[in-house]
C-alpha positions in Angstrom: -24.4 -8.2 15.0 -22.9 -8.8 18.4 -24.2 -5.5 19.7 -27.6 -5.5 18.1 -29.4 -7.9 20.4 -28.0 -6.2 23.5 -29.2 -2.9 22.1 -32.6 -4.2 21.4 -32.7 -5.6 25.0 -31.8 -2.1 26.4 -34.5 -0.6 24.3 -37.0 -3.1 25.7 -37.8 -4.8 22.4 -36.0 -8.1 22.6 -38.4 -9.8 25.0 -41.4 -8.6 22.9 -40.3 -10.1 19.6 -42.7 -12.7 18.2 -40.0 -14.2 15.9 -37.1 -16.3 17.3 -34.3 -13.9 18.4 -31.6 -15.6 16.3 -33.8 -15.8 13.2 -34.9 -12.2 13.6 -31.3 -11.0 14.1 -30.0 -13.0 11.1 -32.8 -12.0 8.7 -33.1 -8.3 9.7 -29.4 -7.6 9.9 -28.8 -9.3 6.5 -31.8 -7.4 5.1 -31.0 -3.9 6.4 -27.2 -3.9 6.1 -27.6 -2.5 2.6 -23.8 -1.9 1.9 -22.7 -5.3 3.3 -20.1 -3.8 5.7 -21.3 -5.8 8.7 -22.2 -2.6 10.4 -25.6 -0.8 10.7 -25.4 3.0 10.3 -28.1 5.2 11.9 -30.4 5.1 8.9 -30.1 1.3 8.5 -30.7 0.8 12.3 -33.8 2.9 12.1 -35.3 0.5 9.6 -34.3 -2.5 11.8 -35.8 -0.8 14.8 -39.1 -0.2 13.0 -39.0 -3.8 11.9 -38.6 -4.9 15.5 -41.6 -2.8 16.6 -43.6 -4.4 13.8 -42.5 -7.9 14.8 -43.4 -7.2 18.4 -46.8 -6.1 17.4 -47.3 -9.2 15.1 -47.0 -7.2 11.9 -44.9 -8.3 9.0 -42.3 -5.7 7.9 -42.8 -4.3 4.4 -41.0 -6.4 1.7 -39.8 -3.3 -0.1 -38.3 -1.7 3.0 -34.5 -2.1 3.2 -34.2 -4.1 0.0 -30.6 -4.2 -1.0 -29.5 -2.8 -4.3 -28.4 -5.2 -7.0 -30.8 -7.9 -6.1 -31.5 -11.3 -7.8 -32.8 -9.7 -11.0 -29.8 -7.5 -11.5 -27.4 -10.3 -10.8 -29.3 -12.7 -13.1 -29.0 -10.1 -15.9 -25.3 -10.0 -15.3 -24.9 -13.7 -16.2 -25.5 -15.7 -13.0 -28.2 -18.4 -13.1 -30.8 -19.0 -10.4 -28.9 -21.9 -9.0 -25.9 -19.8 -8.2 -28.1 -17.1 -6.8 -30.0 -19.5 -4.6 -26.7 -21.0 -3.3 -25.4 -17.5 -2.5 -28.6 -16.6 -0.7 -28.5 -19.8 1.3 -24.8 -19.2 2.2 -25.4 -15.6 3.3 -28.4 -16.7 5.4 -26.4 -19.4 7.1 -23.5 -17.0 7.8 -25.9 -14.5 9.2 -27.6 -17.2 11.3 -24.2 -18.2 12.9 -23.4 -14.6 13.6 -26.8 -14.2 15.3 -26.3 -17.3 17.4 -22.9 -16.0 18.5 -24.3 -12.6 19.3 -27.1 -14.2 21.5 -24.5 -16.4 23.2 -22.4 -13.3 24.1 -25.5 -11.4 25.3 -26.5 -14.3 27.6 -22.9 -14.5 29.0 -22.9 -10.8 29.7 -26.3 -11.0 31.4 -25.1 -13.9 33.5 -21.9 -12.1 34.5 -23.9 -9.0 35.4 -26.3 -11.0 37.5 -23.4 -12.8 39.3 -21.7 -9.5 40.1 -25.0 -8.1 41.4 -25.5 -11.2 43.6 -22.0 -10.9 45.0 -22.5 -7.2 45.7 -24.8 -8.1 48.6 -26.7 -4.9 48.6 -23.9 -2.6 47.4 -24.2 -0.5 44.2 -23.2 -1.6 40.7 -19.7 -0.3 41.2 -19.0 -2.4 44.3 -16.5 -5.2 43.9 -16.5 -8.7 45.3 -14.4 -9.7 48.3 -11.6 -11.3 46.3 -11.1 -8.2 44.2 -11.2 -5.9 47.2 -8.6 -8.1 49.0 -6.3 -7.9 46.0 -6.7 -4.2 45.8 -5.8 -3.8 49.5 -2.8 -5.9 49.1 -1.6 -3.9 46.1 -2.2 -0.6 48.0 -0.2 -1.9 51.0 2.6 -3.0 48.7 2.7 0.5 47.1 2.6 2.2 50.5 5.5 0.0 51.7 7.6 0.8 48.5 6.9 4.5 49.0 8.0 4.3 52.6 11.2 2.5 51.7 12.0 5.1 49.0 11.4 7.9 51.4 13.8 6.3 53.9 16.5 5.8 51.2 16.2 9.4 50.2 16.5 10.6 53.8 19.6 8.5 54.3 21.2 9.9 51.1 20.4 13.4 52.1 22.0 12.9 55.5 25.2 11.6 53.9 25.3 14.5 51.5 24.7 17.0 54.3 27.5 15.5 56.3 29.9 15.8 53.3 29.0 19.4 52.9 29.5 20.2 56.6 33.0 18.6 56.5 34.1 20.6 53.4 36.1 23.8 54.0 34.2 27.0 53.5 31.1 25.0 52.6 27.7 25.2 54.3 24.3 23.8 53.7 23.1 27.0 52.0 26.4 27.7 50.2 28.0 25.1 47.9 31.7 24.7 47.4 33.5 26.4 44.6 34.1 23.1 42.8 30.4 22.3 42.9 29.5 25.8 41.7 31.9 25.5 38.8 30.6 22.1 37.9 27.0 23.4 38.0 28.0 26.4 35.9 29.7 24.2 33.3 26.6 21.9 33.1 24.4 25.0 32.7 26.7 26.4 30.0 26.7 23.1 28.1 23.0 22.9 28.3 22.6 26.5 27.0 25.0 25.8 24.2 23.2 22.6 23.2 19.8 24.4 23.2 21.3 27.2 21.2 22.7 24.7 18.7 19.4 22.8 18.5 17.5 26.0 18.0 19.9 27.2 15.2 19.6 23.7 13.5 15.8 23.9 13.7 15.8 27.4 12.2 18.2 26.3 9.4 16.0 23.2 8.7 12.9 25.3 8.6 14.6 27.8 6.2 15.8 24.9 4.0 12.4 23.3 4.0 10.8 26.7 3.1 13.2 27.2 0.2 12.5 23.6 -1.1 8.8 24.2 -0.8 9.0 27.5 -2.6 11.1 25.9 -5.4 8.8 22.9 -5.7 5.6 25.1 -5.8 7.1 27.4 -8.5 8.3 24.5 -10.7 6.2 23.9 -13.9 6.3 21.5 -16.8 8.0 24.0 -19.0 10.7 24.9 -16.4 12.8 21.8 -15.9 16.3 21.6 -14.6 19.3 21.6 -16.9 19.9 17.9 -16.3 16.3 17.1 -17.3 16.5 19.3 -20.4 19.7 17.6 -21.4 18.2 14.2 -21.0 15.1 15.2 -22.9 17.2 16.6 -25.7 19.3 13.4 -25.9 16.1 11.3 -26.0 14.6 13.4 -28.7 17.9 13.3 -30.8 18.1 9.6 -30.4 14.5 9.1 -31.4 14.9 11.4 -34.4 18.1 9.5 -35.5 16.3 6.1 -35.1 13.4 7.4 -37.2 15.7 8.7 -39.9 17.5 5.3 -40.0 14.2 3.4 -40.3 13.0 5.7 -43.0 16.2 5.3 -45.0 16.0 1.5 -44.7 12.4 1.5 -45.8 13.2 3.8 -48.8 16.1 1.5 -49.8 13.9 -1.6 -49.6 11.2 0.1 -51.7 13.8 1.1 -54.3 15.1 -2.5 -54.6 11.6 -3.8 -54.8 10.7 -1.4 -57.6 13.8 -2.4 -59.5 13.0 -6.0 -59.3 9.4 -5.4 -60.5 10.7 -3.3 -63.4 13.1 -6.1 -64.5 10.4 -8.8 -64.2 7.7 -6.8 -66.0 8.9 -6.9 -69.7 10.4 -10.4 -69.5 9.4 -12.7 -72.4 9.7 -16.4 -73.1 13.0 -15.9 -74.9 14.5 -14.0 -72.0 13.8 -16.8 -69.5 16.7 -18.8 -68.2 17.7 -22.2 -69.6 16.1 -24.1 -66.8 12.7 -22.5 -67.4 13.0 -23.1 -71.2 14.1 -26.7 -70.7 11.1 -27.3 -68.5 8.8 -25.7 -71.1 10.3 -27.8 -73.9 10.0 -31.0 -71.9 6.4 -30.2 -71.2 5.7 -29.4 -74.9 7.4 -32.7 -76.0 5.3 -34.7 -73.6 2.2 -33.0 -74.8 3.2 -33.7 -78.5 3.8 -37.3 -77.7 0.5 -37.6 -75.9 -1.3 -35.9 -78.8 0.4 -38.2 -81.4 -0.6 -41.3 -79.4 -4.2 -40.0 -79.2 -4.3 -39.2 -82.9 -2.9 -42.7 -83.8 -5.5 -44.4 -81.6 -8.2 -42.3 -83.2 -7.1 -43.2 -86.8 -6.9 -46.8 -85.8 -10.5 -46.8 -84.5 -11.6 -45.0 -87.7 -9.9 -47.6 -89.9 -11.5 -50.4 -87.9 -14.9 -48.8 -88.2 -14.5 -48.4 -92.0 -13.4 -52.0 -92.3 -16.5 -53.2 -90.3 -18.8 -51.1 -92.5 -17.4 -52.6 -95.7 -17.6 -56.1 -94.3 -21.2 -55.8 -93.1 -22.5 -53.9 -96.1 -24.3 -51.4 -93.9 -24.6 -47.7 -94.3 -23.4 -45.1 -91.8 -26.9 -44.4 -90.4 -27.7 -48.0 -89.6 -24.7 -48.4 -87.4 -25.2 -48.2 -83.7 
């Protein structure tokens, strides 16, 4: 978004737009950024470029061009209502509008800075710098030149001191170092050669080891495991088998006990019930007998009363209500 307006300006389209720049940028970027990655690839930018040409000519871009996949219909079918979709659309539009405004602000700042630099150039080309920058550059160049001169002077003095030491040494000259210096140099060279040889040997050994490990790893298969892995697998399989046999035995034992209980309970009869069950049955039967006797006595009493009433009134059975 921050680069689009500047690019349209370089292409000569920004000043020709009929739509407000921020509105065009917000709407078109949101419309043609089909994968929502905040970046226009070449194919997406071609659609925006054509839309800019249409807008500059007063034509409305095609509504179908650049339409994003998974629009309102698809999202509505997935369970979102129109209110949520409208809120999302409004939020995305507002976000795109803010981005467009920020892009236009940056473009204007860059244009203003470029104009100011051109004004300060006073006829020089675009690469020319203002007086303040040139002054700082000159100061930095002078400081670097001074530092180089001081370093050269220091090296010169050190060389003179070293040369004086060599001239004062016995059997030593400028072109021929002393025996002690030659021995020290030879020792340093020998140590460096030994270190390089050791490093080279270590590199070769490491490469050899790495090649062996790669070869072993590439040749390894599922059926060719190490002894430790095979042992662990065998232990896990044995343990799993033992656990299964134990569970099967417990289940068989439980089934046997259940069958025995069912076999014992099947042929049971009333006489084989325990005393508590028999007592409960007897108590229930006694209560039922007492209730029946009371009902029978009440029925007989009602029958006798009815007979007495019939005799007293001198009525027949069919005249009674």
